[in-house]
C-alpha positions in Angstrom: 0.0 0.2 0.2 2.8 2.7 1.4 4.7 1.3 -2.0 1.8 2.5 -4.3 1.4 5.8 -2.6 5.3 6.3 -3.4 5.0 5.1 -7.1 2.2 7.3 -7.2 3.4 10.4 -5.9 6.0 10.2 -8.7 3.6 9.7 -11.0 1.7 13.1 -10.2 2.9 15.3 -12.5 5.5 13.1 -14.4 4.3 9.3 -14.9 7.2 6.7 -14.9 8.5 6.4 -18.7 11.2 4.7 -20.3 12.0 1.8 -18.0 14.8 0.0 -19.2 13.0 -3.3 -18.1 10.6 -2.7 -21.2 11.5 -5.7 -23.8 13.3 -4.1 -27.0 10.6 -5.9 -29.1 7.8 -3.8 -26.9 5.2 -2.5 -29.5 5.7 1.6 -30.0 2.4 3.2 -29.6 3.7 6.7 -30.6 6.5 9.0 -31.6 7.1 12.8 -30.0 9.3 14.3 -32.2 10.9 11.4 -32.8 11.1 9.6 -29.2 9.1 6.5 -28.7 6.5 5.8 -26.2 6.2 2.1 -26.0 3.1 -0.4 -25.0 4.8 -0.8 -22.0 5.0 2.6 -20.5 1.4 2.9 -22.3 0.2 -0.1 -20.2 2.1 1.4 -16.8 0.1 4.8 -17.0 -3.3 3.1 -17.7 -3.2 1.1 -15.1 -2.2 4.0 -12.8 -5.6 5.9 -14.2 -7.6 3.0 -13.6 -7.1 2.3 -10.1 -9.1 5.9 -9.2 -11.9 4.4 -10.9 -14.2 3.7 -8.5 -15.7 0.4 -10.2 -14.6 -2.1 -13.0 -14.9 0.1 -15.9 -16.4 -1.4 -19.5 -14.6 -1.5 -22.5 -15.6 1.5 -24.0 -14.6 3.4 -20.2 -11.2 1.3 -21.2 -10.5 2.3 -24.2 -11.3 6.2 -22.9 -8.4 5.8 -20.4 -6.1 4.2 -22.7 -6.8 7.2 -25.0 -6.3 9.5 -22.1 -2.9 7.8 -20.3 -1.3 8.0 -23.8 -2.3 11.7 -23.8 -1.0 12.2 -20.6 2.4 10.5 -22.2 2.6 12.7 -24.7 2.3 15.9 -23.1 4.8 15.5 -20.0 7.4 14.0 -22.9 7.0 17.4 -24.7 7.2 18.9 -21.5 10.6 17.3 -20.9 11.3 17.8 -24.3 10.3 21.7 -23.9 13.1 21.7 -20.7 15.8 20.5 -22.5 15.6 23.0 -25.0 15.4 25.4 -22.7 18.8 24.2 -20.6 16.9 23.5 -17.3 19.2 21.0 -15.1 18.5 19.5 -11.6 21.1 19.8 -9.5 21.6 15.8 -8.7 21.6 16.5 -4.3 18.0 17.9 -5.4 16.8 14.8 -6.8 18.1 12.9 -3.7 16.3 15.1 -1.6 13.1 14.7 -2.9 13.6 10.9 -3.3 14.5 11.0 0.8 11.3 12.5 0.8 9.4 9.9 -1.3 10.8 7.4 0.7 9.1 8.2 3.8 6.0 7.0 2.5 7.5 3.3 2.3 8.1 1.2 5.6 11.4 0.0 4.4 14.2 -0.5 1.3 13.5 -4.1 1.3 9.5 -3.0 1.0 10.0 -0.6 -1.5 13.0 -2.8 -3.4 9.8 -5.6 -3.3 7.4 -3.5 -4.9 10.0 -2.0 -7.5 10.5 -5.8 -8.8 7.1 -6.7 -8.6 6.7 -3.6 -10.8 9.4 -4.8 -13.2 10.4 -0.5 -12.5 14.5 -0.1 -11.3 15.3 2.3 -8.4 16.9 4.1 -11.3 14.2 4.6 -13.4 12.5 6.1 -10.4 15.2 8.3 -9.7 15.7 9.6 -13.5 11.7 10.4 -13.8 12.1 12.2 -10.3 14.6 14.3 -12.0 12.3 14.9 -14.8 9.7 15.6 -13.2 11.5 18.8 -10.9 13.4 19.9 -14.3 9.5 20.3 -15.9 8.3 22.1 -12.7 11.5 24.3 -12.7 10.4 25.1 -16.6 6.7 25.8 -15.5 7.8 28.1 -12.4 9.9 30.4 -15.1 7.4 30.9 -17.3 4.9 31.7 -14.4 7.5 33.6 -12.4 6.1 35.2 -9.3 2.1 33.6 -9.9 3.3 30.4 -9.1 3.2 31.0 -5.5 0.2 32.1 -3.8 -0.4 34.8 -1.9 -0.8 34.3 1.9 -4.6 35.7 1.3 -5.0 32.8 -1.0 -3.7 30.8 1.2 -6.0 31.7 4.1 -8.4 31.4 2.1 -8.3 27.9 1.3 -7.8 27.0 4.1 -10.9 28.7 5.5 -13.2 27.5 2.8 -12.1 24.1 3.0 -12.5 22.5 6.2 -13.4 19.4 5.7 -9.8 19.1 4.0 -8.4 19.7 7.3 -9.9 17.8 10.1 -8.0 14.9 11.2 -9.7 11.1 11.7 -9.3 9.3 14.7 -6.1 6.9 14.4 -4.6 3.9 15.8 -1.2 2.9 15.3 -0.7 -0.7 15.0 2.0 -3.6 15.5 0.7 -7.4 14.2 1.9 -10.6 13.4 0.6 -12.6 10.0 0.5 -16.2 9.3 -0.6 -16.5 5.8 -3.4 -18.6 4.3 -4.4 -18.9 0.5 -8.0 -19.8 -0.4 -6.9 -23.0 -2.5 -6.3 -24.2 1.3 -8.3 -27.7 2.1 -9.7 -26.9 5.6 -6.9 -29.0 7.2 -3.8 -26.7 5.9 -6.3 -23.5 7.7 -6.7 -25.4 10.6 -2.6 -25.7 10.6 -2.0 -22.1 10.1 -4.9 -21.1 12.9 -3.5 -23.6 15.7 0.1 -22.2 14.7 -1.2 -18.6 15.8 -2.6 -19.9 18.8 0.9 -21.2 19.6 2.1 -17.6 19.0 -0.5 -16.3 20.6 -0.3 -18.1 23.8 4.1 -17.0 24.3 2.2 -13.6 24.5 0.4 -14.5 27.7 3.2 -15.8 29.0 5.0 -12.2 28.4 7.2 -12.9 25.9 7.3 -9.6 23.9 5.8 -9.0 21.0 7.8 -7.0 18.9 10.4 -10.4 19.0 7.4 -12.4 18.2 6.4 -10.8 15.4 10.2 -10.6 13.9 10.4 -14.3 14.4 7.2 -15.4 13.0 4.9 -13.0 11.3 4.8 -13.5 7.1 4.6 -10.0 6.3 7.4 -7.5 5.6 6.4 -5.4 8.4 8.6 -8.5 10.8 11.3 -6.6 10.4 10.1 -3.9 12.3 8.4 -5.8 14.3 5.1 -6.2 13.2 4.8 -2.0 13.1 2.6 -1.1 10.4 2.1 2.8 11.4 -0.9 4.8 11.6 -4.5 4.0 10.2 -7.5 5.7 9.9 -11.3 4.5 9.4 -11.7 2.9 5.8 -8.3 2.0 5.6 -7.9 -1.7 7.1 -9.8 -4.8 6.1 -13.4 -4.8 8.0 -12.2 -7.3 9.8 -9.2 -5.5 11.3 -11.0 -2.1 12.0 -14.2 -3.2 13.7 -11.4 -5.2 16.7 -8.5 -2.5 15.9 -10.5 0.6 17.0 -12.5 -1.0 20.0 -9.1 -2.4 21.3 -7.5 -0.9 24.6 -3.8 -0.1 23.8 -1.3 -2.4 24.7 -3.9 -5.4 24.7 -3.6 -8.2 22.4 -6.4 -9.0 20.1 -8.1 -12.0 19.5 -6.9 -14.0 16.7 -8.5 -12.3 13.7 -9.4 -13.6 10.1 -9.2 -11.7 7.0 -8.6 -12.4 3.4 -4.8 -12.6 4.0 -5.0 -14.7 6.6 -5.0 -14.4 10.8 -3.4 -11.9 12.5 -3.0 -11.0 16.3 -2.8 -7.4 16.6 -1.2 -4.8 19.1 -2.7 -1.2 19.3 0.4 0.8 20.2 -0.7 4.4 20.1 -4.3 6.3 19.6 -4.9 10.1 18.5 -8.8 11.7 18.5 -10.1 13.2 16.0 -8.7 16.7 15.3 -8.4 20.0 13.1 -5.5 21.0 11.9 -3.9 24.3 12.8 -3.6 27.2 10.1 -0.1 27.1 11.4 0.2 23.3 10.6 -1.3 23.4 7.3 0.0 26.3 5.4 2.9 24.9 3.9 1.1 22.1 2.7 -1.7 24.6 1.7 0.8 26.7 -0.7 2.7 23.3 -2.1 -1.0 22.2 -3.2 -1.9 26.0 -5.0 1.6 25.7 -6.5 0.9 22.5 -7.7 -2.0 23.8 -8.7 -0.9 26.6 -11.0 2.3 24.2 -12.3 -0.5 21.5 -13.6 -2.6 24.2 -15.0 0.5 25.7 -17.0 1.6 22.5 -18.1 -1.5 21.9 -19.8 -1.4 25.4 -21.4 2.0 24.6 -22.5 1.5 21.4 -23.8 -1.3 22.4 -26.2 0.6 24.9 -27.3 3.4 22.5 -28.1 1.5 20.2 -30.0 0.9 22.4 -32.5 4.3 22.2 -34.0 5.3 19.1 -32.8 5.7 16.2 -35.1 3.0 14.0 -33.3 3.0 10.2 -34.6 0.3 7.4 -33.5 2.0 4.7 -34.4 -1.0 2.1 -32.9 -4.2 1.8 -31.5 -3.9 2.6 -27.5 -6.4 -0.5 -26.9 -4.2 -2.8 -28.5 
């Protein structure tokens, strides 16, 4: 979940492109001033957009999303090329700091590497795309000048007129021990997993530390952190866990819980009551949001201009 968020942040203004893992035979779907966009790149961007859909889209909607994904890739390639023409470069130190900031959304380096491997995206590709995103942002900031930065009055107005945005719901910090099960397992094998978890539960009752048993037995990547999963609000856990977690006293181990991932023992290690974010706390995020909004609008405007003189070739229909 955190890794998906990490990649989502990388792709907000610049989709992940040009992965070396794309096969040399990956079909070309478009060319932008001679630069190819491959089917693999299109698939990744379309998948990112599809994840935003509330329900499973029909075939027509899938085509619309894939067409939009191709438009996004074309526009971002045009903006990147324009930043190159303008001679914009991003210092390596700035790129590394941005990567470090994004990496804080991931529980550990091992979890991130596993997620990137599953998505067939190399760490170097992520670094390169962050650099491209920052170069495009610098291009747009140069074009907007002082207009990229909201005034104090605009920031305050946004805060006052969007009260729901700045309400933080109740949150709990949890650790867990997971014993995985598979839907295809026979009842006997599933019962073996439950009994294994019951044995762990007994050791906890005998006073053994939760974190030590999580490191030894948990089949979740969080095991290396003693089972710590971080903070959660309602709606971000499976229903089976949520009901138990939000009614469980702090530092009390749950009964054995079962959901689609397997059997869990959960420990609530912290609790935060609901509250409203103060203006002082919200101000940096509001400034960044309004700035990014203006950059996106300027990016769309500039991309439309660049398309008029660009050599664009659609080689293959995006549905295929």
